[in-house]
C-alpha positions in Angstrom: -0.3 -0.2 0.2 1.6 3.8 -0.9 2.2 6.1 1.5 -1.3 8.1 -0.3 -3.5 5.7 0.5 -1.7 5.0 4.2 -2.2 8.9 4.9 -6.0 8.6 3.6 -6.8 5.2 5.6 -5.5 7.4 8.7 -7.5 10.2 8.1 -10.7 8.5 7.2 -10.6 6.3 10.2 -10.0 10.0 12.3 -13.4 11.3 10.9 -15.3 7.7 11.0 -14.9 7.8 14.9 -16.9 11.0 14.8 -19.3 10.0 12.4 -19.9 6.8 14.4 -20.0 9.1 17.6 -22.7 11.4 15.3 -24.4 8.1 14.8 -24.8 6.7 18.4 -26.2 10.0 20.0 -29.2 10.1 17.1 -29.6 6.9 18.0 -30.0 7.5 21.8 -33.6 9.0 20.1 -34.3 7.2 17.1 -35.0 3.8 17.7 -34.0 1.2 15.2 -33.7 2.4 11.2 -30.3 1.9 11.2 -29.8 1.2 7.8 -31.5 4.9 7.3 -29.6 6.8 9.5 -26.5 5.7 7.9 -27.6 6.5 4.2 -28.5 9.8 6.1 -25.0 10.5 7.0 -23.8 9.3 3.7 -25.6 11.9 1.9 -24.4 14.8 4.5 -20.9 13.5 4.0 -21.0 13.5 0.0 -23.2 16.7 -0.1 -26.6 15.5 -1.3 -30.0 15.1 -0.8 -32.7 12.6 0.2 -36.3 11.9 -1.0 -37.6 9.9 1.9 -40.7 7.5 1.0 -42.6 6.0 3.9 -45.7 6.4 5.7 -46.7 8.8 8.6 -45.3 8.6 12.1 -41.8 6.9 11.8 -39.7 9.7 13.1 -39.0 11.4 9.6 -38.9 14.6 11.5 -37.0 13.6 14.4 -34.2 11.8 12.4 -33.0 14.7 11.0 -33.7 17.1 13.5 -31.2 15.3 15.7 -28.8 15.1 13.6 -28.6 18.7 12.8 -28.8 18.8 16.7 -25.5 17.0 17.1 -23.9 19.2 14.4 -24.8 22.5 16.4 -26.4 23.2 12.8 -29.8 25.3 12.0 -33.1 23.2 10.8 -36.0 24.4 9.6 -39.4 22.0 9.0 -41.5 22.9 5.9 -45.0 21.7 5.5 -45.7 21.2 2.0 -49.6 22.0 0.8 -51.7 22.9 -2.4 -51.7 26.7 -1.1 -47.9 27.0 -0.4 -46.3 29.5 -3.1 -42.6 29.7 -3.7 -42.0 32.7 -2.1 -42.9 31.1 1.6 -39.7 28.8 1.1 -37.3 31.2 -0.9 -38.4 34.5 0.6 -39.4 37.8 -0.8 -39.1 41.5 -1.1 -40.5 44.0 1.1 -41.1 47.6 0.7 -40.0 49.6 3.3 -42.2 52.8 2.9 -39.8 54.9 5.7 -36.9 54.2 3.7 -38.8 54.3 0.5 -36.9 50.8 -0.6 -36.7 47.0 -0.8 -35.3 44.9 1.3 -35.1 40.8 1.2 -36.7 38.6 3.9 -35.1 35.1 3.7 -37.4 32.4 3.7 -37.5 29.2 5.6 -34.6 27.6 2.6 -31.8 29.5 4.5 -30.7 26.9 7.0 -27.9 24.1 7.4 -31.2 21.0 7.6 -34.6 21.7 5.6 -37.3 18.5 5.8 -39.6 19.1 2.8 -42.5 17.2 4.5 -45.0 15.8 2.0 -43.0 17.1 -0.7 -46.2 16.0 -3.4 -48.7 17.6 -1.8 -47.3 21.1 -3.2 -47.5 22.3 -7.2 -44.9 21.7 -9.5 -44.2 25.6 -9.1 -43.7 25.4 -5.4 -41.8 22.1 -5.8 -39.3 24.0 -8.6 -38.4 26.3 -5.9 -36.5 23.8 -4.6 -34.7 23.1 -7.4 -31.9 25.9 -7.7 -31.0 25.5 -4.0 -30.4 22.2 -4.3 -28.8 21.8 -7.4 -26.6 25.5 -7.3 -26.7 25.6 -3.0 -27.9 29.7 -3.9 -31.7 31.1 -4.3 -32.6 34.1 -6.4 -35.2 36.0 -5.1 -36.5 38.8 -7.3 -33.2 38.9 -9.5 -30.5 39.2 -6.5 -28.8 35.8 -5.9 -28.4 34.7 -2.6 -25.9 31.6 -1.2 -26.8 29.0 1.1 -25.2 27.9 4.3 -22.9 24.8 4.5 -23.7 22.1 4.7 -26.9 22.2 3.1 -29.4 19.1 3.0 -32.6 18.7 2.0 -35.1 15.4 3.3 -37.7 15.0 1.4 -40.7 12.8 2.1 -43.6 11.7 0.3 -46.5 9.7 1.7 -46.4 6.3 -0.5 -50.6 5.3 0.6 -52.1 8.4 0.5 -52.5 9.7 -3.6 -55.6 12.3 -3.1 -54.4 15.4 -3.4 -50.7 15.0 -4.0 -48.9 15.7 -7.7 -46.5 13.4 -9.1 -42.5 15.4 -8.8 -41.2 15.8 -12.0 -38.0 13.5 -12.9 -35.7 16.8 -13.1 -36.3 17.2 -9.4 -36.2 13.7 -8.7 -32.7 13.3 -10.3 -31.7 16.1 -8.2 -31.9 13.8 -5.1 -29.0 11.3 -4.3 -31.1 9.0 -2.6 -34.7 7.7 -2.5 -34.9 5.7 0.6 -37.7 3.3 1.8 -38.2 3.6 5.2 -40.4 0.7 6.8 -42.0 -0.2 9.8 -39.9 -1.1 12.9 -39.6 -4.5 14.4 -42.4 -5.8 17.4 -38.8 -5.5 19.5 -38.5 -2.2 18.3 -42.0 -1.2 19.1 -42.0 -1.7 22.7 -38.8 0.2 23.1 -40.5 3.1 21.3 -43.6 2.7 23.5 -41.7 2.8 26.6 -39.5 5.8 25.5 -42.9 7.9 24.9 -45.0 6.8 27.6 -42.9 6.7 30.5 -41.5 10.4 30.6 -37.6 9.4 29.1 -35.6 12.6 27.8 -32.6 12.3 25.9 -29.8 15.0 26.1 -28.0 15.3 22.6 -24.7 16.0 22.7 -22.9 18.4 19.9 -20.3 16.2 18.2 -19.4 18.1 15.4 -20.0 22.0 14.1 -20.9 22.9 10.3 -17.3 23.9 9.7 -16.0 20.2 10.7 -18.8 18.5 8.3 -17.4 21.3 5.5 -14.3 19.5 6.4 -14.9 16.0 6.3 -17.1 16.9 2.7 -13.8 18.0 1.1 -12.6 15.0 2.4 -14.4 12.9 0.7 -13.8 14.0 -2.5 -10.0 12.6 -2.0 -11.1 9.5 -1.2 -9.7 7.1 -4.1 -11.4 5.4 -6.2 -9.9 3.4 -9.1 -10.2 3.5 -12.5 -12.0 0.0 -12.4 -13.7 1.3 -9.9 -15.0 4.1 -12.6 -15.3 1.3 -15.0 -17.6 -1.1 -13.1 -19.8 2.1 -12.1 -20.2 3.4 -15.9 -20.9 -0.3 -16.6 -23.6 -0.4 -14.1 -25.7 3.1 -15.4 -24.6 2.2 -18.8 -26.8 -1.0 -18.5 -29.8 0.7 -17.6 -29.6 2.5 -20.8 -28.3 -0.3 -22.7 -29.3 -3.6 -21.1 -28.7 -5.9 -24.0 -25.2 -4.6 -24.3 -25.0 -6.8 -21.2 -26.9 -9.6 -21.7 -30.1 -8.2 -19.7 -33.5 -8.7 -21.0 -35.1 -5.8 -20.5 -37.1 -5.4 -23.8 -40.3 -3.0 -23.5 -39.5 -2.3 -19.7 -37.2 0.7 -19.4 -38.5 3.7 -20.7 -35.4 5.9 -19.4 -32.2 4.6 -18.2 -30.2 6.6 -14.9 -28.4 10.1 -16.0 -25.0 10.8 -15.5 -25.8 12.3 -12.5 -25.9 8.5 -11.3 -22.5 8.0 -11.8 -21.4 10.9 -10.0 -23.4 9.9 -6.9 -22.5 6.0 -6.7 -19.0 7.0 -6.5 -19.4 10.3 -4.0 -22.1 7.8 -2.4 -19.3 4.8 -2.3 -16.8 6.8 -1.1 -18.7 8.4 1.5 -19.3 4.7 2.5 -15.8 3.8 2.9 -15.0 6.7 4.9 -17.9 5.6 7.2 -15.5 2.2 7.2 -12.7 3.8 8.0 -10.7 3.4 4.9 -9.2 6.0 2.2 -10.2 3.9 -1.0 -13.1 2.3 -2.7 -14.3 -0.9 -3.0 -16.7 -2.1 -5.5 -18.7 -3.5 -2.3 -19.4 0.1 -1.3 -20.8 0.8 -4.9 -22.9 -2.3 -4.4 -23.7 -1.1 -1.0 -25.8 2.3 -2.3 -26.7 1.0 -5.4 -30.4 0.7 -4.8 -30.5 4.0 -3.5 -28.8 6.0 -6.0 -30.7 4.3 -9.2 -34.2 3.1 -8.2 -35.7 6.9 -8.5 -34.0 7.0 -11.7 -34.1 4.2 -13.9 -37.8 5.1 -16.1 -40.0 1.9 -16.0 -42.4 1.6 -19.0 -46.4 0.4 -18.6 -45.3 -3.4 -19.5 -43.3 -3.0 -16.6 -45.6 -2.0 -14.3 -48.1 -4.2 -15.3 -45.8 -7.1 -15.0 -45.5 -5.4 -11.2 -41.4 -5.3 -12.3 -40.1 -2.6 -10.0 -36.4 -0.5 -10.1 -35.2 -3.0 -7.6 -36.0 -5.9 -9.6 -33.4 -4.1 -12.7 -31.0 -3.5 -10.1 -30.3 -6.7 -8.2 -30.3 -7.9 -12.1 -28.0 -5.6 -13.0 -25.3 -6.2 -10.2 -25.7 -10.2 -11.1 -25.0 -9.6 -14.4 -21.8 -6.5 -14.3 -18.8 -7.7 -14.1 -17.3 -6.7 -10.7 -13.5 -5.6 -10.7 
């Protein structure tokens, strides 16, 4: 192992301990959902955003609020409703009669952590208000552009069981989410712990482990983690298989309308690096890519009506791709 990799490993090991401390603090409040919590942390390390799908009552708000508390960061929850306006998110300009000038009133998007609750309940015009912020890390208010604070993470939620009064998220916006996570019910044993914690007056004080500047440093280090050219080839092949399945011996005739975009390749590498970092490594293994492949790809593969009629899911497609694409 060369000296550069050794240095990366040493720094990754140091950061991994701090990040594990964050996870331990969050788990004082959140029962179970270990994989979701890890993916939330990976998204923060890789400077991405999360689309979280699950039924109500699974502690989605508490999850991201508790994470923000461990980092001493600012948090805002935005409840998306049909009557919400873009200015309610980004802010607007207000005329000051005394000074005869306009002043800018910034909206709740100017924070570190955003929970966009039930994002699909607001019309597309409002949903698109998040696009510039998520992609460019800036907001334009009536011609003036304002940078957002860092770190900046959006966790948007949507309810999979109640579709009345909802609007389908535009594909352009869905593609801007690094992960799409599916949150499920707790186990029976976890349910008992949840009951005890919420009915017996337990209170847990969350320690502030890191500050926003330290998270920014970890995000910069994540970019430096080594991904070999063979790993890049592996990722490129996986994404290409969603567009040209026949090249890889996959029989998806008529099942895929559109394959994954180049953002999928970028996020597979960045999320793979973050997964390696959490495991105290300064280099990426194929196992790191495989670990986060479903979350990165499932919302970027557009299935046809035929696939939906056959009850084929994007996760089924990804499973076959992982089986067929040659591992370096």
